[in-house]
C-alpha angles and dihedrals in degrees: 000000000000118000126187137162145119122285148161113230118195101206122047090326088284126148133165128227119206135179124203132195123232090275093056094254116147107242101167140017137178137173119243128204116203110222098223125153093232142357114288097026130104124251143163126276135189131185138167107227112204118202142164120221127181093221141354114278146108124317144159130253117206130190113190140180107222124201110216089187095058102023091234139108112257097190135005135188124183141173134191116237 
C-alpha cells in the first residue's frame, strides 16, 4: 500500500506508518521521513507500506509521531479502510 501526505514530525522528521487488521492486530509497519526544509516545518512524505493479511477485509491505517525520549506517541492520525 502506498501512503503519502504532508506532516510535521517533532523528532528528526521521523514518523511511523502502521496497518492493522479488523481484529486490531498489527500486520505491517514502516518508518517515514518527512521531507521538510528545516525542523519544525511541514513537508511531504511518501512510503510503501508492506503487509500480509489472511483475507480481504477492513482495516486501519495509522501514522504516528513517536517520542523516543518519553516512550510515548506525541500525535496520531488514523483512518479505516
